[in-house]
VMD Tcl script that builds the backbone (N, CA, C; Angstrom):
set m [mol new atoms 279]
animate dup $m
set s [atomselect $m all]
$s set {name element resname resid chain x y z} {
  {N N MET 1 A 0.850 -1.162 -0.314}
  {CA C MET 1 A 0.088 0.216 -0.110}
  {C C MET 1 A 0.770 1.520 -0.054}
  {N N PRO 2 A 0.930 2.309 -0.955}
  {CA C PRO 2 A 1.445 3.454 -0.983}
  {C C PRO 2 A 1.543 4.100 0.005}
  {N N SER 3 A 2.541 5.174 0.596}
  {CA C SER 3 A 2.260 5.850 1.804}
  {C C SER 3 A 3.335 7.085 1.709}
  {N N TRP 4 A 3.347 8.092 2.403}
  {CA C TRP 4 A 3.859 8.865 2.055}
  {C C TRP 4 A 4.910 9.894 3.328}
  {N N PHE 5 A 5.769 10.303 2.495}
  {CA C PHE 5 A 6.480 11.468 3.606}
  {C C PHE 5 A 6.064 12.577 3.445}
  {N N TYR 6 A 5.814 13.940 4.119}
  {CA C TYR 6 A 5.540 15.042 4.168}
  {C C TYR 6 A 6.077 16.210 4.820}
  {N N ILE 7 A 6.025 17.173 4.505}
  {CA C ILE 7 A 6.562 18.631 5.251}
  {C C ILE 7 A 5.594 20.004 4.842}
  {N N LEU 8 A 5.291 20.168 5.809}
  {CA C LEU 8 A 4.224 20.953 6.144}
  {C C LEU 8 A 4.873 22.542 6.634}
  {N N ARG 9 A 4.576 23.646 5.972}
  {CA C ARG 9 A 4.833 24.990 6.747}
  {C C ARG 9 A 3.795 25.512 7.458}
  {N N LEU 10 A 4.589 25.969 8.646}
  {CA C LEU 10 A 3.405 26.255 9.875}
  {C C LEU 10 A 3.313 27.937 9.897}
  {N N GLN 11 A 2.421 28.221 10.530}
  {CA C GLN 11 A 2.046 29.730 10.730}
  {C C GLN 11 A 3.557 30.398 11.407}
  {N N SER 12 A 4.388 29.776 11.968}
  {CA C SER 12 A 5.360 30.155 12.401}
  {C C SER 12 A 6.549 30.094 11.692}
  {N N THR 13 A 6.228 29.430 10.404}
  {CA C THR 13 A 7.178 29.177 9.862}
  {C C THR 13 A 8.056 28.308 10.098}
  {N N LYS 14 A 7.838 27.405 10.860}
  {CA C LYS 14 A 8.590 26.141 11.391}
  {C C LYS 14 A 8.238 25.274 10.326}
  {N N LEU 15 A 8.738 23.846 10.129}
  {CA C LEU 15 A 8.658 23.176 9.116}
  {C C LEU 15 A 8.358 21.849 10.068}
  {N N TYR 16 A 6.721 20.941 9.898}
  {CA C TYR 16 A 6.387 20.169 10.713}
  {C C TYR 16 A 6.493 19.055 9.383}
  {N N THR 17 A 7.024 17.710 9.903}
  {CA C THR 17 A 7.294 16.276 9.086}
  {C C THR 17 A 6.795 15.550 9.424}
  {N N GLY 18 A 6.063 14.565 8.602}
  {CA C GLY 18 A 4.739 13.381 9.042}
  {C C GLY 18 A 5.277 12.279 8.188}
  {N N SER 19 A 4.372 11.265 8.486}
  {CA C SER 19 A 4.510 10.340 7.334}
  {C C SER 19 A 2.942 9.765 7.241}
  {N N THR 20 A 2.333 9.019 6.725}
  {CA C THR 20 A 0.868 8.630 6.575}
  {C C THR 20 A 0.673 7.699 5.469}
  {N N ARG 21 A -0.506 7.103 5.555}
  {CA C ARG 21 A -0.766 5.738 4.155}
  {C C ARG 21 A -1.892 6.897 3.477}
  {N N SER 22 A -2.403 8.173 3.847}
  {CA C SER 22 A -3.264 8.797 3.230}
  {C C SER 22 A -3.140 10.298 3.409}
  {N N LEU 23 A -2.184 10.573 2.401}
  {CA C LEU 23 A -2.038 11.956 2.305}
  {C C LEU 23 A -3.029 12.909 2.427}
  {N N GLU 24 A -4.019 12.517 1.596}
  {CA C GLU 24 A -5.011 13.815 1.469}
  {C C GLU 24 A -5.739 13.619 2.831}
  {N N LYS 25 A -6.101 12.813 3.319}
  {CA C LYS 25 A -6.648 12.598 4.537}
  {C C LYS 25 A -6.173 13.523 5.556}
  {N N ARG 26 A -4.671 12.926 5.935}
  {CA C ARG 26 A -3.963 13.401 6.952}
  {C C ARG 26 A -3.874 14.914 6.657}
  {N N VAL 27 A -3.482 15.491 5.720}
  {CA C VAL 27 A -3.412 16.811 5.480}
  {C C VAL 27 A -4.669 17.678 5.822}
  {N N LYS 28 A -5.874 17.093 5.554}
  {CA C LYS 28 A -7.006 17.627 5.937}
  {C C LYS 28 A -7.051 17.600 7.665}
  {N N GLU 29 A -6.645 16.578 8.168}
  {CA C GLU 29 A -6.841 16.624 9.705}
  {C C GLU 29 A -5.790 17.624 9.997}
  {N N HIS 30 A -4.710 17.780 9.482}
  {CA C HIS 30 A -3.590 19.242 10.194}
  {C C HIS 30 A -4.396 20.089 9.597}
  {N N PHE 31 A -4.829 20.479 8.587}
  {CA C PHE 31 A -5.477 21.859 8.491}
  {C C PHE 31 A -6.877 22.187 9.411}
  {N N SER 32 A -7.384 21.007 9.726}
  {CA C SER 32 A -8.667 21.024 10.718}
  {C C SER 32 A -8.236 21.287 12.084}
  {N N GLY 33 A -7.080 21.119 12.440}
  {CA C GLY 33 A -6.811 21.360 14.124}
  {C C GLY 33 A -7.057 19.705 14.293}
  {N N ARG 34 A -7.258 18.634 13.887}
  {CA C ARG 34 A -7.160 17.473 14.695}
  {C C ARG 34 A -6.160 16.483 14.428}
  {N N ALA 35 A -5.133 16.934 13.445}
  {CA C ALA 35 A -4.235 15.809 13.799}
  {C C ALA 35 A -3.352 15.664 14.496}
  {N N CYS 36 A -2.765 16.644 14.957}
  {CA C CYS 36 A -1.976 16.432 16.293}
  {C C CYS 36 A -1.857 18.076 17.032}
  {N N ARG 37 A -0.999 17.889 18.568}
  {CA C ARG 37 A -1.174 19.047 19.459}
  {C C ARG 37 A -0.239 20.037 18.794}
  {N N THR 38 A 0.979 19.946 17.659}
  {CA C THR 38 A 1.647 20.803 17.364}
  {C C THR 38 A 0.863 21.321 15.967}
  {N N THR 39 A -0.034 20.982 15.305}
  {CA C THR 39 A -0.846 21.839 14.167}
  {C C THR 39 A -1.955 22.326 14.819}
  {N N LYS 40 A -2.456 21.926 15.862}
  {CA C LYS 40 A -3.479 22.378 16.514}
  {C C LYS 40 A -3.142 24.143 16.909}
  {N N ILE 41 A -2.325 24.201 17.639}
  {CA C ILE 41 A -1.454 25.144 18.269}
  {C C ILE 41 A -1.013 25.983 16.762}
  {N N ASP 42 A 0.252 25.403 16.114}
  {CA C ASP 42 A 0.132 26.270 14.980}
  {C C ASP 42 A -0.227 25.706 14.064}
  {N N ARG 43 A -0.886 26.477 13.320}
  {CA C ARG 43 A -1.717 25.816 12.425}
  {C C ARG 43 A -0.891 25.926 10.896}
  {N N PRO 44 A -0.879 25.059 10.085}
  {CA C PRO 44 A -0.242 24.704 8.836}
  {C C PRO 44 A -0.624 26.002 7.912}
  {N N ILE 45 A 0.331 26.344 6.803}
  {CA C ILE 45 A -0.027 27.369 5.953}
  {C C ILE 45 A -0.117 26.499 4.456}
  {N N ALA 46 A 0.562 25.604 4.504}
  {CA C ALA 46 A 0.773 24.598 3.117}
  {C C ALA 46 A 1.500 23.624 2.991}
  {N N ILE 47 A 1.197 22.713 2.374}
  {CA C ILE 47 A 1.754 21.041 2.260}
  {C C ILE 47 A 3.150 21.573 1.244}
  {N N ILE 48 A 4.102 21.713 1.717}
  {CA C ILE 48 A 5.301 22.329 0.591}
  {C C ILE 48 A 6.327 21.249 -0.120}
  {N N TYR 49 A 6.009 19.674 0.751}
  {CA C TYR 49 A 7.105 18.954 0.047}
  {C C TYR 49 A 6.176 17.484 0.589}
  {N N SER 50 A 6.035 16.241 -0.549}
  {CA C SER 50 A 6.184 15.176 -0.218}
  {C C SER 50 A 6.634 13.987 -1.253}
  {N N GLU 51 A 6.946 12.884 -0.910}
  {CA C GLU 51 A 7.661 11.939 -1.556}
  {C C GLU 51 A 6.563 10.911 -1.315}
  {N N GLU 52 A 6.667 9.949 -2.267}
  {CA C GLU 52 A 5.630 8.305 -2.221}
  {C C GLU 52 A 6.469 7.453 -2.169}
  {N N PHE 53 A 6.204 6.742 -1.073}
  {CA C PHE 53 A 6.815 5.318 -0.894}
  {C C PHE 53 A 5.652 3.796 -1.172}
  {N N PRO 54 A 6.512 2.799 -1.376}
  {CA C PRO 54 A 5.538 1.787 -1.400}
  {C C PRO 54 A 5.093 1.171 -0.239}
  {N N SER 55 A 5.661 1.457 0.840}
  {CA C SER 55 A 5.222 0.992 2.056}
  {C C SER 55 A 5.091 2.188 2.832}
  {N N TYR 56 A 4.286 1.781 4.189}
  {CA C TYR 56 A 4.117 2.960 5.288}
  {C C TYR 56 A 5.740 3.042 5.961}
  {N N LYS 57 A 6.628 1.761 6.377}
  {CA C LYS 57 A 7.752 1.766 6.722}
  {C C LYS 57 A 8.643 2.188 6.294}
  {N N GLU 58 A 8.925 2.369 5.059}
  {CA C GLU 58 A 9.752 3.118 4.150}
  {C C GLU 58 A 9.416 4.929 4.101}
  {N N ALA 59 A 8.057 5.497 4.645}
  {CA C ALA 59 A 7.832 6.502 4.582}
  {C C ALA 59 A 8.245 6.858 5.834}
  {N N PHE 60 A 7.969 6.244 6.776}
  {CA C PHE 60 A 8.021 6.321 8.460}
  {C C PHE 60 A 9.526 6.597 8.313}
  {N N ARG 61 A 10.414 5.594 8.051}
  {CA C ARG 61 A 11.984 5.816 8.068}
  {C C ARG 61 A 12.504 7.081 7.134}
  {N N ARG 62 A 11.918 7.523 6.268}
  {CA C ARG 62 A 12.369 8.897 5.723}
  {C C ARG 62 A 11.763 10.039 6.606}
  {N N GLU 63 A 10.294 9.924 7.313}
  {CA C GLU 63 A 10.160 10.985 8.159}
  {C C GLU 63 A 11.325 11.190 9.372}
  {N N HIS 64 A 11.816 9.804 9.844}
  {CA C HIS 64 A 12.624 9.973 10.913}
  {C C HIS 64 A 14.187 10.491 10.584}
  {N N GLN 65 A 14.636 10.131 9.245}
  {CA C GLN 65 A 15.871 10.753 8.821}
  {C C GLN 65 A 15.960 12.170 8.404}
  {N N VAL 66 A 14.789 12.762 7.752}
  {CA C VAL 66 A 14.998 14.356 7.812}
  {C C VAL 66 A 14.223 15.125 8.810}
  {N N LYS 67 A 13.460 14.320 9.870}
  {CA C LYS 67 A 13.314 14.933 10.975}
  {C C LYS 67 A 14.315 15.794 12.091}
  {N N HIS 68 A 15.438 14.988 11.658}
  {CA C HIS 68 A 16.767 15.119 12.560}
  {C C HIS 68 A 18.029 16.125 11.989}
  {N N TRP 69 A 16.981 16.460 10.398}
  {CA C TRP 69 A 18.077 17.398 9.664}
  {C C TRP 69 A 17.888 18.789 9.852}
  {N N SER 70 A 18.732 19.373 9.816}
  {CA C SER 70 A 19.239 20.951 10.097}
  {C C SER 70 A 17.776 22.200 9.190}
  {N N ARG 71 A 17.481 23.002 9.753}
  {CA C ARG 71 A 16.592 23.640 8.664}
  {C C ARG 71 A 16.893 23.629 7.159}
  {N N ALA 72 A 18.152 24.228 7.280}
  {CA C ALA 72 A 18.623 24.736 5.929}
  {C C ALA 72 A 18.983 23.330 5.229}
  {N N LYS 73 A 19.188 22.164 5.761}
  {CA C LYS 73 A 18.944 21.337 4.613}
  {C C LYS 73 A 17.929 20.687 4.333}
  {N N LYS 74 A 16.428 20.764 5.141}
  {CA C LYS 74 A 15.154 20.319 4.858}
  {C C LYS 74 A 14.856 21.547 3.744}
  {N N GLU 75 A 15.086 23.101 3.913}
  {CA C GLU 75 A 14.876 23.946 2.767}
  {C C GLU 75 A 15.448 23.239 1.181}
  {N N ALA 76 A 16.816 22.920 1.749}
  {CA C ALA 76 A 17.344 22.659 0.293}
  {C C ALA 76 A 16.601 21.279 -0.373}
  {N N LEU 77 A 16.410 20.402 0.165}
  {CA C LEU 77 A 15.467 19.414 -0.500}
  {C C LEU 77 A 13.895 20.062 -0.710}
  {N N ILE 78 A 13.369 20.836 0.111}
  {CA C ILE 78 A 11.964 21.148 -0.347}
  {C C ILE 78 A 12.292 21.862 -1.796}
  {N N SER 79 A 13.455 23.170 -2.096}
  {CA C SER 79 A 13.684 23.709 -3.043}
  {C C SER 79 A 14.300 22.951 -4.181}
  {N N GLY 80 A 14.533 21.542 -3.786}
  {CA C GLY 80 A 15.249 20.723 -5.138}
  {C C GLY 80 A 16.809 21.158 -5.320}
  {N N ASP 81 A 17.286 21.630 -4.436}
  {CA C ASP 81 A 18.225 22.157 -4.470}
  {C C ASP 81 A 19.603 21.005 -4.294}
  {N N LEU 82 A 19.705 19.901 -5.059}
  {CA C LEU 82 A 20.714 18.857 -4.671}
  {C C LEU 82 A 22.286 19.280 -4.429}
  {N N HIS 83 A 22.575 20.247 -4.963}
  {CA C HIS 83 A 23.857 20.635 -4.576}
  {C C HIS 83 A 24.421 21.363 -3.196}
  {N N GLU 84 A 23.366 21.799 -3.042}
  {CA C GLU 84 A 23.278 22.912 -1.402}
  {C C GLU 84 A 22.909 21.473 -0.459}
  {N N LEU 85 A 22.311 20.402 -0.995}
  {CA C LEU 85 A 21.778 19.145 -0.113}
  {C C LEU 85 A 22.874 18.560 0.367}
  {N N LYS 86 A 23.977 18.474 -0.684}
  {CA C LYS 86 A 25.243 17.502 -0.535}
  {C C LYS 86 A 26.148 18.405 -0.101}
  {N N LYS 87 A 26.293 19.698 -0.001}
  {CA C LYS 87 A 27.154 20.605 0.438}
  {C C LYS 87 A 26.789 20.508 1.856}
  {N N LEU 88 A 25.200 20.709 2.375}
  {CA C LEU 88 A 25.320 20.618 3.928}
  {C C LEU 88 A 24.855 19.178 4.442}
  {N N ALA 89 A 25.154 18.034 3.582}
  {CA C ALA 89 A 25.453 17.054 4.326}
  {C C ALA 89 A 26.866 16.341 4.751}
  {N N LYS 90 A 27.543 16.990 3.996}
  {CA C LYS 90 A 28.860 16.931 4.480}
  {C C LYS 90 A 29.165 17.088 6.150}
  {N N ARG 91 A 29.891 16.153 6.564}
  {CA C ARG 91 A 29.886 16.535 8.296}
  {C C ARG 91 A 31.026 17.762 8.738}
  {N N LYS 92 A 31.200 18.649 9.399}
  {CA C LYS 92 A 31.843 19.663 9.766}
  {C C LYS 92 A 32.898 19.032 10.505}
  {N N ARG 93 A 34.397 19.359 10.219}
  {CA C ARG 93 A 35.324 18.855 11.241}
  {C C ARG 93 A 35.949 19.910 12.046}
}
mol reanalyze $m
mol bondsrecalc $m
mol representation Tube
mol addrep $m
């Protein structure tokens, strides 16, 4: 069953990451304030990124990976700037 990893931009400009089996349903829940405490308090203004996966396990794995990225790295992913994403992925020594 296909599943999705997604990123929402919130009113505070923070980024919210999630994964779901039904993207349309989950986004509606976020926008109505019924999905989670975070989006009830800090409402989403747009879904700005999504990736489809063959299974929920893979979508959840991607959410977990991206959730720990810096904001700059997430913004590079959203904008599709692969050069910047690779640059930010390199560890600072």
